[in-house]
VOLUM-179500 format. One record per residue: residue in one letter; chain; x, y, z of N, C-alpha, C in turn. Coordinates in nm, 3 decimals, padded with zeros to 5 digits. Layout:
<atoms>
<atom><code>A</code><unit>A</unit><n_u>X</n_u><n_v>Y</n_v><n_w>Z</n_w><ca_u>X</ca_u><ca_v>Y</ca_v><ca_w>Z</ca_w><c_u>X</c_u><c_v>Y</c_v><c_w>Z</c_w></atom>
...
</atoms>
This chain:
<atoms>
<atom><code>M</code><unit>A</unit><n_u>-03.231</n_u><n_v>-03.673</n_v><n_w>03.541</n_w><ca_u>-03.188</ca_u><ca_v>-03.541</ca_v><ca_w>03.580</ca_w><c_u>-03.079</c_u><c_v>-03.488</c_v><c_w>03.487</c_w></atom>
<atom><code>I</code><unit>A</unit><n_u>-02.983</n_u><n_v>-03.574</n_v><n_w>03.458</n_w><ca_u>-02.873</ca_u><ca_v>-03.531</ca_v><ca_w>03.370</ca_w><c_u>-02.924</c_u><c_v>-03.504</c_v><c_w>03.229</c_w></atom>
<atom><code>T</code><unit>A</unit><n_u>-03.027</n_u><n_v>-03.577</n_v><n_w>03.187</n_w><ca_u>-03.082</ca_u><ca_v>-03.553</ca_v><ca_w>03.052</ca_w><c_u>-03.150</c_u><c_v>-03.416</c_v><c_w>03.045</c_w></atom>
<atom><code>K</code><unit>A</unit><n_u>-03.213</n_u><n_v>-03.376</n_v><n_w>03.156</n_w><ca_u>-03.274</ca_u><ca_v>-03.243</ca_v><ca_w>03.159</ca_w><c_u>-03.167</c_u><c_v>-03.134</c_v><c_w>03.149</c_w></atom>
<atom><code>V</code><unit>A</unit><n_u>-03.057</n_u><n_v>-03.151</n_v><n_w>03.219</n_w><ca_u>-02.948</ca_u><ca_v>-03.053</ca_v><ca_w>03.217</ca_w><c_u>-02.889</c_u><c_v>-03.045</c_v><c_w>03.077</c_w></atom>
<atom><code>I</code><unit>A</unit><n_u>-02.864</n_u><n_v>-03.160</n_v><n_w>03.015</n_w><ca_u>-02.810</ca_u><ca_v>-03.162</ca_v><ca_w>02.878</ca_w><c_u>-02.908</c_u><c_v>-03.096</c_v><c_w>02.782</c_w></atom>
<atom><code>F</code><unit>A</unit><n_u>-03.035</n_u><n_v>-03.127</n_v><n_w>02.800</n_w><ca_u>-03.138</ca_u><ca_v>-03.068</ca_v><ca_w>02.714</ca_w><c_u>-03.141</c_u><c_v>-02.915</c_v><c_w>02.729</c_w></atom>
<atom><code>I</code><unit>A</unit><n_u>-03.133</n_u><n_v>-02.867</n_v><n_w>02.850</n_w><ca_u>-03.134</ca_u><ca_v>-02.722</ca_v><ca_w>02.874</ca_w><c_u>-03.010</c_u><c_v>-02.657</c_v><c_w>02.813</c_w></atom>
<atom><code>F</code><unit>A</unit><n_u>-02.892</n_u><n_v>-02.717</n_v><n_w>02.832</n_w><ca_u>-02.770</ca_u><ca_v>-02.664</ca_v><ca_w>02.771</ca_w><c_u>-02.779</c_u><c_v>-02.664</c_v><c_w>02.619</c_w></atom>
<atom><code>A</code><unit>A</unit><n_u>-02.837</n_u><n_v>-02.769</n_v><n_w>02.563</n_w><ca_u>-02.853</ca_u><ca_v>-02.777</ca_v><ca_w>02.418</ca_w><c_u>-02.944</c_u><c_v>-02.664</c_v><c_w>02.368</c_w></atom>
<atom><code>L</code><unit>A</unit><n_u>-03.051</n_u><n_v>-02.638</n_v><n_w>02.441</n_w><ca_u>-03.141</ca_u><ca_v>-02.528</ca_v><ca_w>02.403</ca_w><c_u>-03.071</c_u><c_v>-02.392</c_v><c_w>02.412</c_w></atom>
<atom><code>I</code><unit>A</unit><n_u>-02.991</n_u><n_v>-02.375</n_v><n_w>02.517</n_w><ca_u>-02.917</ca_u><ca_v>-02.249</ca_v><ca_w>02.533</ca_w><c_u>-02.818</c_u><c_v>-02.232</c_v><c_w>02.419</c_w></atom>
<atom><code>I</code><unit>A</unit><n_u>-02.747</n_u><n_v>-02.337</n_v><n_w>02.384</n_w><ca_u>-02.649</ca_u><ca_v>-02.329</ca_v><ca_w>02.274</ca_w><c_u>-02.720</c_u><c_v>-02.299</c_v><c_w>02.142</c_w></atom>
<atom><code>L</code><unit>A</unit><n_u>-02.831</n_u><n_v>-02.367</n_v><n_w>02.115</n_w><ca_u>-02.905</ca_u><ca_v>-02.342</ca_v><ca_w>01.991</ca_w><c_u>-02.958</c_u><c_v>-02.198</c_v><c_w>01.988</c_w></atom>
<atom><code>Q</code><unit>A</unit><n_u>-03.006</n_u><n_v>-02.151</n_v><n_w>02.100</n_w><ca_u>-03.057</ca_u><ca_v>-02.014</ca_v><ca_w>02.106</ca_w><c_u>-02.944</c_u><c_v>-01.915</c_v><c_w>02.075</c_w></atom>
<atom><code>N</code><unit>A</unit><n_u>-02.826</n_u><n_v>-01.937</n_v><n_w>02.131</n_w><ca_u>-02.713</ca_u><ca_v>-01.849</ca_v><ca_w>02.106</ca_w><c_u>-02.668</c_u><c_v>-01.854</c_v><c_w>01.960</c_w></atom>
<atom><code>I</code><unit>A</unit><n_u>-02.671</n_u><n_v>-01.972</n_v><n_w>01.901</n_w><ca_u>-02.632</ca_u><ca_v>-01.985</ca_v><ca_w>01.761</ca_w><c_u>-02.726</c_u><c_v>-01.905</c_v><c_w>01.672</c_w></atom>
<atom><code>F</code><unit>A</unit><n_u>-02.856</n_u><n_v>-01.920</n_v><n_w>01.693</n_w><ca_u>-02.952</ca_u><ca_v>-01.847</ca_v><ca_w>01.612</ca_w><c_u>-02.946</c_u><c_v>-01.697</c_v><c_w>01.639</c_w></atom>
<atom><code>L</code><unit>A</unit><n_u>-02.922</n_u><n_v>-01.660</n_v><n_w>01.762</n_w><ca_u>-02.912</ca_u><ca_v>-01.518</ca_v><ca_w>01.797</ca_w><c_u>-02.788</c_u><c_v>-01.456</c_v><c_w>01.734</c_w></atom>
<atom><code>I</code><unit>A</unit><n_u>-02.677</n_u><n_v>-01.527</n_v><n_w>01.738</n_w><ca_u>-02.553</ca_u><ca_v>-01.476</ca_v><ca_w>01.679</ca_w><c_u>-02.568</c_u><c_v>-01.465</c_v><c_w>01.528</c_w></atom>
<atom><code>N</code><unit>A</unit><n_u>-02.627</n_u><n_v>-01.564</n_v><n_w>01.463</n_w><ca_u>-02.647</ca_u><ca_v>-01.557</ca_v><ca_w>01.318</ca_w><c_u>-02.740</c_u><c_v>-01.443</c_v><c_w>01.281</c_w></atom>
<atom><code>H</code><unit>A</unit><n_u>-02.836</n_u><n_v>-01.418</n_v><n_w>01.363</n_w><ca_u>-02.930</ca_u><ca_v>-01.309</ca_v><ca_w>01.335</ca_w><c_u>-02.862</c_u><c_v>-01.174</c_v><c_w>01.351</c_w></atom>
<atom><code>L</code><unit>A</unit><n_u>-02.775</n_u><n_v>-01.161</n_v><n_w>01.450</n_w><ca_u>-02.707</ca_u><ca_v>-01.035</ca_v><ca_w>01.475</ca_w><c_u>-02.582</c_u><c_v>-01.017</c_v><c_w>01.389</c_w></atom>
<atom><code>A</code><unit>A</unit><n_u>-02.532</n_u><n_v>-01.124</n_v><n_w>01.331</n_w><ca_u>-02.408</ca_u><ca_v>-01.117</ca_v><ca_w>01.256</ca_w><c_u>-02.421</c_u><c_v>-01.033</c_v><c_w>01.129</c_w></atom>
<atom><code>A</code><unit>A</unit><n_u>-02.537</n_u><n_v>-01.029</n_v><n_w>01.070</n_w><ca_u>-02.556</ca_u><ca_v>-00.955</ca_v><ca_w>00.945</ca_w><c_u>-02.668</c_u><c_v>-00.852</c_v><c_w>00.961</c_w></atom>
<atom><code>P</code><unit>A</unit><n_u>-02.642</n_u><n_v>-00.745</n_v><n_w>01.036</n_w><ca_u>-02.748</ca_u><ca_v>-00.644</ca_v><ca_w>01.050</ca_w><c_u>-02.769</c_u><c_v>-00.572</c_v><c_w>00.918</c_w></atom>
<atom><code>K</code><unit>A</unit><n_u>-02.892</n_u><n_v>-00.540</n_v><n_w>00.890</n_w><ca_u>-02.924</ca_u><ca_v>-00.469</ca_v><ca_w>00.767</ca_w><c_u>-02.904</c_u><c_v>-00.320</c_v><c_w>00.789</c_w></atom>
<atom><code>Y</code><unit>A</unit><n_u>-02.838</n_u><n_v>-00.258</n_v><n_w>00.694</n_w><ca_u>-02.811</ca_u><ca_v>-00.115</ca_v><ca_w>00.699</ca_w><c_u>-02.911</c_u><c_v>-00.045</c_v><c_w>00.610</c_w></atom>
<atom><code>I</code><unit>A</unit><n_u>-02.986</n_u><n_v>00.044</n_v><n_w>00.667</n_w><ca_u>-03.085</ca_u><ca_v>00.121</ca_v><ca_w>00.592</ca_w><c_u>-03.045</c_u><c_v>00.268</c_v><c_w>00.599</c_w></atom>
<atom><code>E</code><unit>A</unit><n_u>-03.019</n_u><n_v>00.326</n_v><n_w>00.482</n_w><ca_u>-02.982</ca_u><ca_v>00.466</ca_v><ca_w>00.479</ca_w><c_u>-03.108</c_u><c_v>00.551</c_v><c_w>00.488</c_w></atom>
<atom><code>V</code><unit>A</unit><n_u>-03.114</n_u><n_v>00.632</n_v><n_w>00.589</n_w><ca_u>-03.231</ca_u><ca_v>00.717</ca_v><ca_w>00.609</ca_w><c_u>-03.217</c_u><c_v>00.845</c_v><c_w>00.528</c_w></atom>
<atom><code>D</code><unit>A</unit><n_u>-03.109</n_u><n_v>00.912</n_v><n_w>00.545</n_w><ca_u>-03.081</ca_u><ca_v>01.035</ca_v><ca_w>00.472</ca_w><c_u>-02.933</c_u><c_v>01.064</c_v><c_w>00.484</c_w></atom>
<atom><code>K</code><unit>A</unit><n_u>-02.882</n_u><n_v>01.148</n_v><n_w>00.396</n_w><ca_u>-02.741</ca_u><ca_v>01.181</ca_v><ca_w>00.406</ca_w><c_u>-02.722</c_u><c_v>01.330</c_v><c_w>00.379</c_w></atom>
<atom><code>I</code><unit>A</unit><n_u>-02.620</n_u><n_v>01.383</n_v><n_w>00.439</n_w><ca_u>-02.587</ca_u><ca_v>01.524</ca_v><ca_w>00.421</ca_w><c_u>-02.509</c_u><c_v>01.536</c_v><c_w>00.291</c_w></atom>
<atom><code>I</code><unit>A</unit><n_u>-02.555</n_u><n_v>01.626</n_v><n_w>00.204</n_w><ca_u>-02.486</ca_u><ca_v>01.643</ca_v><ca_w>00.076</ca_w><c_u>-02.414</c_u><c_v>01.776</c_v><c_w>00.066</c_w></atom>
<atom><code>A</code><unit>A</unit><n_u>-02.447</n_u><n_v>01.871</n_v><n_w>00.155</n_w><ca_u>-02.379</ca_u><ca_v>02.001</ca_v><ca_w>00.152</ca_w><c_u>-02.388</c_u><c_v>02.065</c_v><c_w>00.290</c_w></atom>
<atom><code>I</code><unit>A</unit><n_u>-02.286</n_u><n_v>02.145</n_v><n_w>00.320</n_w><ca_u>-02.285</ca_u><ca_v>02.226</ca_v><ca_w>00.442</ca_w><c_u>-02.261</c_u><c_v>02.369</c_v><c_w>00.397</c_w></atom>
<atom><code>V</code><unit>A</unit><n_u>-02.358</n_u><n_v>02.455</n_v><n_w>00.429</n_w><ca_u>-02.349</ca_u><ca_v>02.595</ca_v><ca_w>00.391</ca_w><c_u>-02.349</c_u><c_v>02.677</c_v><c_w>00.520</c_w></atom>
<atom><code>E</code><unit>A</unit><n_u>-02.235</n_u><n_v>02.739</n_v><n_w>00.546</n_w><ca_u>-02.212</ca_u><ca_v>02.814</ca_v><ca_w>00.669</ca_w><c_u>-02.246</c_u><c_v>02.726</c_v><c_w>00.790</c_w></atom>
<atom><code>T</code><unit>A</unit><n_u>-02.359</n_u><n_v>02.750</n_v><n_w>00.855</n_w><ca_u>-02.395</ca_u><ca_v>02.669</ca_v><ca_w>00.972</ca_w><c_u>-02.510</c_u><c_v>02.573</c_v><c_w>00.944</c_w></atom>
<atom><code>Q</code><unit>A</unit><n_u>-02.558</n_u><n_v>02.569</n_v><n_w>00.821</n_w><ca_u>-02.671</ca_u><ca_v>02.483</ca_v><ca_w>00.787</ca_w><c_u>-02.625</c_u><c_v>02.363</c_v><c_w>00.706</c_w></atom>
<atom><code>T</code><unit>A</unit><n_u>-02.697</n_u><n_v>02.255</n_v><n_w>00.720</n_w><ca_u>-02.671</ca_u><ca_v>02.137</ca_v><ca_w>00.639</ca_w><c_u>-02.787</c_u><c_v>02.116</c_v><c_w>00.543</c_w></atom>
<atom><code>I</code><unit>A</unit><n_u>-02.756</n_u><n_v>02.062</n_v><n_w>00.427</n_w><ca_u>-02.858</ca_u><ca_v>02.030</ca_v><ca_w>00.328</ca_w><c_u>-02.854</c_u><c_v>01.879</c_v><c_w>00.309</c_w></atom>
<atom><code>T</code><unit>A</unit><n_u>-02.968</n_u><n_v>01.817</n_v><n_w>00.330</n_w><ca_u>-02.976</ca_u><ca_v>01.672</ca_v><ca_w>00.317</ca_w><c_u>-03.025</c_u><c_v>01.636</c_v><c_w>00.177</c_w></atom>
<atom><code>N</code><unit>A</unit><n_u>-03.006</n_u><n_v>01.511</n_v><n_w>00.143</n_w><ca_u>-03.048</ca_u><ca_v>01.462</ca_v><ca_w>00.012</ca_w><c_u>-03.199</c_u><c_v>01.475</c_v><c_w>-00.005</c_w></atom>
<atom><code>S</code><unit>A</unit><n_u>-03.274</n_u><n_v>01.448</n_v><n_w>00.098</n_w><ca_u>-03.421</ca_u><ca_v>01.457</ca_v><ca_w>00.087</ca_w><c_u>-03.465</c_u><c_v>01.602</c_v><c_w>00.069</c_w></atom>
<atom><code>E</code><unit>A</unit><n_u>-03.396</n_u><n_v>01.696</n_v><n_w>00.134</n_w><ca_u>-03.429</ca_u><ca_v>01.838</ca_v><ca_w>00.115</ca_w><c_u>-03.401</c_u><c_v>01.882</c_v><c_w>-00.028</c_w></atom>
<atom><code>L</code><unit>A</unit><n_u>-03.289</n_u><n_v>01.836</n_v><n_w>-00.084</n_w><ca_u>-03.256</ca_u><ca_v>01.870</ca_v><ca_w>-00.222</ca_w><c_u>-03.359</c_u><c_v>01.811</c_v><c_w>-00.318</c_w></atom>
<atom><code>N</code><unit>A</unit><n_u>-03.397</n_u><n_v>01.687</n_v><n_w>-00.297</n_w><ca_u>-03.497</ca_u><ca_v>01.624</ca_v><ca_w>-00.383</ca_w><c_u>-03.631</c_u><c_v>01.696</c_v><c_w>-00.374</c_w></atom>
<atom><code>K</code><unit>A</unit><n_u>-03.668</n_u><n_v>01.739</n_v><n_w>-00.254</n_w><ca_u>-03.793</ca_u><ca_v>01.812</ca_v><ca_w>-00.235</ca_w><c_u>-03.790</c_u><c_v>01.945</c_v><c_w>-00.311</c_w></atom>
<atom><code>K</code><unit>A</unit><n_u>-03.677</n_u><n_v>02.015</n_v><n_w>-00.303</n_w><ca_u>-03.663</ca_u><ca_v>02.144</ca_v><ca_w>-00.372</ca_w><c_u>-03.665</c_u><c_v>02.124</c_v><c_w>-00.523</c_w></atom>
<atom><code>K</code><unit>A</unit><n_u>-03.599</n_u><n_v>02.020</n_v><n_w>-00.573</n_w><ca_u>-03.600</ca_u><ca_v>01.992</ca_v><ca_w>-00.716</ca_w><c_u>-03.742</c_u><c_v>01.963</c_v><c_w>-00.764</c_w></atom>
<atom><code>E</code><unit>A</unit><n_u>-03.818</n_u><n_v>01.889</n_v><n_w>-00.684</n_w><ca_u>-03.956</ca_u><ca_v>01.857</ca_v><ca_w>-00.720</ca_w><c_u>-04.042</c_u><c_v>01.984</c_v><c_w>-00.722</c_w></atom>
<atom><code>E</code><unit>A</unit><n_u>-04.020</n_u><n_v>02.074</n_v><n_w>-00.625</n_w><ca_u>-04.095</ca_u><ca_v>02.201</ca_v><ca_w>-00.623</ca_w><c_u>-04.066</c_u><c_v>02.282</c_v><c_w>-00.748</c_w></atom>
<atom><code>I</code><unit>A</unit><n_u>-03.940</n_u><n_v>02.289</n_v><n_w>-00.787</n_w><ca_u>-03.902</ca_u><ca_v>02.366</ca_v><ca_w>-00.907</ca_w><c_u>-03.960</c_u><c_v>02.301</c_v><c_w>-01.032</c_w></atom>
<atom><code>R</code><unit>A</unit><n_u>-03.955</n_u><n_v>02.169</n_v><n_w>-01.039</n_w><ca_u>-04.012</ca_u><ca_v>02.098</ca_v><ca_w>-01.154</ca_w><c_u>-04.162</c_u><c_v>02.127</c_v><c_w>-01.167</c_w></atom>
<atom><code>K</code><unit>A</unit><n_u>-04.234</n_u><n_v>02.121</n_v><n_w>-01.053</n_w><ca_u>-04.378</ca_u><ca_v>02.150</ca_v><ca_w>-01.056</ca_w><c_u>-04.404</c_u><c_v>02.295</c_v><c_w>-01.095</c_w></atom>
<atom><code>H</code><unit>A</unit><n_u>-04.318</n_u><n_v>02.386</n_v><n_w>-01.050</n_w><ca_u>-04.333</ca_u><ca_v>02.528</ca_v><ca_w>-01.084</ca_w><c_u>-04.324</c_u><c_v>02.546</c_v><c_w>-01.235</c_w></atom>
<atom><code>Y</code><unit>A</unit><n_u>-04.226</n_u><n_v>02.483</n_v><n_w>-01.297</n_w><ca_u>-04.211</ca_u><ca_v>02.494</ca_v><ca_w>-01.442</ca_w><c_u>-04.327</c_u><c_v>02.428</c_v><c_w>-01.515</c_w></atom>
<atom><code>L</code><unit>A</unit><n_u>-04.373</n_u><n_v>02.315</n_v><n_w>-01.466</n_w><ca_u>-04.485</ca_u><ca_v>02.246</ca_v><ca_w>-01.531</ca_w><c_u>-04.614</c_u><c_v>02.327</c_v><c_w>-01.520</c_w></atom>
<atom><code>N</code><unit>A</unit><n_u>-04.636</n_u><n_v>02.394</n_v><n_w>-01.406</n_w><ca_u>-04.757</ca_u><ca_v>02.474</ca_v><ca_w>-01.388</ca_w><c_u>-04.758</c_u><c_v>02.595</c_v><c_w>-01.481</c_w></atom>
<atom><code>K</code><unit>A</unit><n_u>-04.641</n_u><n_v>02.647</n_v><n_w>-01.515</n_w><ca_u>-04.633</ca_u><ca_v>02.761</ca_v><ca_w>-01.605</ca_w><c_u>-04.633</c_u><c_v>02.717</c_v><c_w>-01.751</c_w></atom>
<atom><code>G</code><unit>A</unit><n_u>-04.635</n_u><n_v>02.589</n_v><n_w>-01.775</n_w><ca_u>-04.637</ca_u><ca_v>02.538</ca_v><ca_w>-01.912</ca_w><c_u>-04.502</c_u><c_v>02.543</c_v><c_w>-01.980</c_w></atom>
<atom><code>K</code><unit>A</unit><n_u>-04.398</n_u><n_v>02.557</n_v><n_w>-01.903</n_w><ca_u>-04.263</ca_u><ca_v>02.563</ca_v><ca_w>-01.959</ca_w><c_u>-04.193</c_u><c_v>02.430</c_v><c_w>-01.939</c_w></atom>
<atom><code>I</code><unit>A</unit><n_u>-04.095</n_u><n_v>02.407</n_v><n_w>-02.023</n_w><ca_u>-04.014</ca_u><ca_v>02.288</ca_v><ca_w>-02.007</ca_w><c_u>-03.908</c_u><c_v>02.320</c_v><c_w>-01.903</c_w></atom>
<atom><code>Y</code><unit>A</unit><n_u>-03.899</n_u><n_v>02.237</n_v><n_w>-01.801</n_w><ca_u>-03.804</ca_u><ca_v>02.265</ca_v><ca_w>-01.694</ca_w><c_u>-03.664</c_u><c_v>02.225</c_v><c_w>-01.737</c_w></atom>
<atom><code>P</code><unit>A</unit><n_u>-03.564</n_u><n_v>02.294</n_v><n_w>-01.684</n_w><ca_u>-03.425</ca_u><ca_v>02.266</ca_v><ca_w>-01.722</ca_w><c_u>-03.384</c_u><c_v>02.122</c_v><c_w>-01.689</c_w></atom>
<atom><code>L</code><unit>A</unit><n_u>-03.283</n_u><n_v>02.079</n_v><n_w>-01.755</n_w><ca_u>-03.231</ca_u><ca_v>01.946</ca_v><ca_w>-01.725</ca_w><c_u>-03.186</c_u><c_v>01.939</c_v><c_w>-01.580</c_w></atom>
<atom><code>I</code><unit>A</unit><n_u>-03.189</n_u><n_v>01.821</n_v><n_w>-01.525</n_w><ca_u>-03.154</ca_u><ca_v>01.803</ca_v><ca_w>-01.384</ca_w><c_u>-03.013</c_u><c_v>01.854</c_v><c_w>-01.355</c_w></atom>
<atom><code>K</code><unit>A</unit><n_u>-02.918</n_u><n_v>01.831</n_v><n_w>-01.446</n_w><ca_u>-02.780</ca_u><ca_v>01.878</ca_v><ca_w>-01.424</ca_w><c_u>-02.777</c_u><c_v>02.029</c_v><c_w>-01.412</c_w></atom>
<atom><code>K</code><unit>A</unit><n_u>-02.849</n_u><n_v>02.099</n_v><n_w>-01.500</n_w><ca_u>-02.853</ca_u><ca_v>02.244</ca_v><ca_w>-01.492</ca_w><c_u>-02.927</c_u><c_v>02.290</c_v><c_w>-01.367</c_w></atom>
<atom><code>L</code><unit>A</unit><n_u>-03.031</n_u><n_v>02.217</n_v><n_w>-01.333</n_w><ca_u>-03.109</ca_u><ca_v>02.250</ca_v><ca_w>-01.214</ca_w><c_u>-03.024</c_u><c_v>02.239</c_v><c_w>-01.088</c_w></atom>
<atom><code>Q</code><unit>A</unit><n_u>-02.940</n_u><n_v>02.139</n_v><n_w>-01.081</n_w><ca_u>-02.854</ca_u><ca_v>02.122</ca_v><ca_w>-00.965</ca_w><c_u>-02.754</c_u><c_v>02.237</c_v><c_w>-00.953</c_w></atom>
<atom><code>N</code><unit>A</unit><n_u>-02.711</n_u><n_v>02.293</n_v><n_w>-01.065</n_w><ca_u>-02.619</ca_u><ca_v>02.406</ca_v><ca_w>-01.062</ca_w><c_u>-02.687</c_u><c_v>02.530</c_v><c_w>-01.005</c_w></atom>
<atom><code>Y</code><unit>A</unit><n_u>-02.815</n_u><n_v>02.548</n_v><n_w>-01.030</n_w><ca_u>-02.887</ca_u><ca_v>02.664</ca_v><ca_w>-00.978</ca_w><c_u>-02.910</c_u><c_v>02.655</c_v><c_w>-00.829</c_w></atom>
<atom><code>L</code><unit>A</unit><n_u>-02.919</n_u><n_v>02.532</n_v><n_w>-00.776</n_w><ca_u>-02.943</ca_u><ca_v>02.515</ca_v><ca_w>-00.634</ca_w><c_u>-02.813</c_u><c_v>02.529</c_v><c_w>-00.562</c_w></atom>
</atoms>
């Protein structure tokens, strides 16, 4: 009987050790971030990247060389 109790306590302790180690280092995944606030609207990084890609495609469709990214960011 006492061996069963010790065995159960040992399992509980091992479970807690593995659970604590698993929770001790949670992985942080950045989904999106706010890069600008204009009046009451926010602009996220993904929205900016989407707009830059639209402008790049617009220039490529017209057969023109699109501006450098630094200049493009100034226009946005």
